[in-house]
N, C-alpha and C positions, 0 to 999 in steps of 0.2 A: 069100572076102576082101573087105574094103571098104577101099577107098583115101580117104584124108582128105588134101585139099589145104590149105594155109595152116595145117599142123598145129601151129604154134606161136603162132598167133594164139588169143585167147581162146575164141571158140567151137570152131575146130578143135580146140585142146588138150582141152576139155572133152569133145568126141566122141570123141576116142582114150582118155582116161581112163575114160569110161563104159564103151566098149565093150570096153576091157581088162579092166575090173573083172568084167564079165559073161562073160569069157571067149571073146568073139566075136573071131575072127581080124581083126586090123586092121592097116593099113600107112599109116604117116603120112609124108607127103611134104614135105619141107624143103630149103632150100638147105644147110643147115649141121647135118648130124645130130649131130656132135660136142658142140652147144651147145644142143640141143633139149631136153634135161631131161624126155623123155617116158617114161611108165612101162615097165618091164621087158616087160611082155606085148606091147608093140606093137612092130611091126617097122618100124624108121625108116630110110628111103632118101633119099638124095640126089635132088633132082629140081627141075625149073623149069618152070612151063607154058609158057615160050617156047623150051624146048629140048626139040624132038622126040625127040632120041636118047635123053634121060633118060626120056622118058614111056614107051617101050617096055617097059623093064625094070619100070618102076614098075606098069604095068598087068598085068604077067604073073599070071595066075590071079585076077584082080579081076572080081568080079560087078557091084558098087555103087561108085559115086564121090560123096563130097561136094565140091562145087565151090565155092570162093570166089575171086572174080576180081577183081583190082586193076588189071590192065593190059589194054591193047587188042591185037588182032592174034594173039592166041594161039589163038583158037577152032579155026579150020580144020584145024590140025596136031593139036591136042588131041583133037578130036572124030574125026578119022581114026585116029589110034593107039588111042582108045577101042574104036572099031568094029572095027578089025583084031585086037584082043585080046579080043574077045568079052565086052566091058562090057555088061550089059543094062540098067542104071539110072544116070542121073546126077540127084542132087539138088543143085540149084542154088540157093545163098544169092543171091535176087534183091532187087529193091527196090520198096517200096510207092509209091515216085514214080511208076511206070508208070501210065499211063492206057490201058487197053485200046482198041485201035483207033483211038489218036490218031496223026495224022501232021501235023507232027511230034510228038515227046514233048514235055512241057512244060518239061524242063531237061535239062542234059547227064548228070546221073545216071540219070535215067529213060531217056534214048536209050541210053546205055552197056549197061544190063542188058537192055532192050528188044532190042537187037541180038543179044546173047548168047541169050537165050531164043529167038528166031526161029531162030538157027543150030542150037540144040539140037533143036528140034522138027524141023527139016529133016533132022537127022542120021539118024533112024530108030532111034536109042536110046531106051528108055522114059525118062521125064522126071517129075520132080516139081519145082514151084518154091515156094520160100519166100520170099514178098515180105515183107521186113521194113520195117515202117512207119519212115518217116523219124522221127517223133516217138518212136520206140522205139528207134532205133538209139543208138549212143554218143555222142549230141548234146551231152553234157556235157564231153567230151574236150577240145574247144576251150578249156574254161575252166582245165583243168590243163595244156595245151600251152603256152599263153601264157607266156613266161617270167617267173618271179617272182610269179605269182599268189598261191601259198602259202607262198613264202619269206619273204614280207615282212610275213606276219602273218595273220590269220583272215577276210580279206575276199576274195570272189570278185566280181570285176566283169564285167557283162555287159549285154546289153540285156533289156528287158521282165520284170520280175521275176515279172509274172502270165501270162506266155506258159505253156502247159501241154503236157506231154510224158508219155508212159507208158513209163517205163523198164523194160527187159527184163532178167533174168539171164541171162549167156552159158550158164549150165548148162540152162537152160529151152530157149533156142534149141537147143541141142546135143541135148537130148532129143527135140525135134519132129524135128530132122534124123535121128536114130536111128530114129525111128518111120518115116519116110519111106524110109529105106534099107533096113529089114527087113521093111516092111509090117506092123508091130505094130498091133495094135488094130483091124485090119480083118478083115471075115469075108467080103469080096467080092472084087473082082479086085484090091483093093490100092490103095496110093496112086498108082501110075503115071497120068500123065495129068490129076493134080489141082495147081490152084494155090491156096496158102493164104496168106492174111494173117496175119502174125504181129505181135503186140504184147505189150508188158506188161500187167500186170492192173489197173492202176489211173492214172488221169490226174492229174498232181500238177503244181505250178507250178515254175519255176526256183528261186525262193527256197525253196520246200518241199523240192526236191532238196537244195541245199546244207545246209539246217538238218538233214536226215535223215543225210546222209553225216558231217557235223561231229559230230551226237549218236552216231552209231555208232562214231566213232573218237576219242571223248573230247575233242572240240575244239568250241568256240563259234564255229562257222563262221556267217558271215551274207552276205547277198547285196546288192551295191550295184549299182543300176541305173545304166548310162551312156546317154548320149543314142545313137539308133540309128546314126548316122554314126561316132561314135567308136567304138562296139563293133563295128561292121562292119569298120572299118579294122584293128582289133585281131585280129579272128577270121580275116580273109581269108587270112594266109599259113599258117595252119593247118587250115582247114576250108574245104568249099563253102559260103561265106557267103550266096550268093543262094538257095541252096536251104533253108539253115536258116532264114533270115529269112523266106522265104515260107511255110515251114511254121508257124513260130512265129506270124506275123503271122495264121494262120488259127485259132490256137488261144489266142487272147487273150480271146475271149469266149464260145469254146465247148471243151469238153473234147477232149483228144487221144484218137484211136481206141483202143479197147479190144476186143479179140476173145476167144472162147473157145477158139482154136486149141490152145494148150498144153494145157488139160485135155482135149479132144476127141481128141487124137491120143495123149497121154501116159497118161490116164487118172487123172491126178492135177492138184490145182489148182497154178497157177503160183506160185513163190516171191513172197513178199510184197515190196513196196517197201523194207522195214525190212531184210529180208535181203540184197535187191540193194545196198542202202546199206552193209550191213557188209562187203559182198565188194568193195565199190569200192575200187581202189586209189588211194591219195593220198600 
């Protein structure tokens, strides 16, 4: 049995859907099973990473866990419950912001994920870390969270039209996680103890992202560049602006990182940026 935390988030949902479609026993952890909308082939259970009592039941019979963490302080009780239940492997969605052996880490996001990685390593449970590059994460979400961006017309406003990112389709990240959870594609000892850098397949600019999404959804979307300070002020309530701006600044004159991890672990090419744009909710 595989346990998927954050099972209604885009990646978690896709993991559950793909495992259920393949007939693999999967249990989805969510705070509200009644509104989860997950496939019938999945067992959906109520639980919270910060509630140790709920975790004991969720871990029953589980051999592998996909972990996505958004809060601090949960790890000791979570790892204790996992070990006591006989969980053999944790696949953790970590961050590409981590700099190995850095003391301190360069920012709060890197420090948060680095701390969880350290605790997982110390737990004695097998682990695989999937470090999602900041430039490949859903860095466009800020653009649609800022109120009124698309309600007022077809203009998306933000910083640095030329800043490059490498967007990743959630189903591709999910497929990588499934490979790590099941040791698919390995003929040796498996994915245990491996750290993988995960990115999308192509580096494109902010302006190109918006144009692709507009084209995919039948809208003539265009990107309007704001001065940095104005953009920072608009983004800060909705996303980690300091981390995003630091990443974007590095990729105004050089491409965003692109790895072949998706194809190496899943055996098939990553979905194209056009496919990513078509599936992007607006």
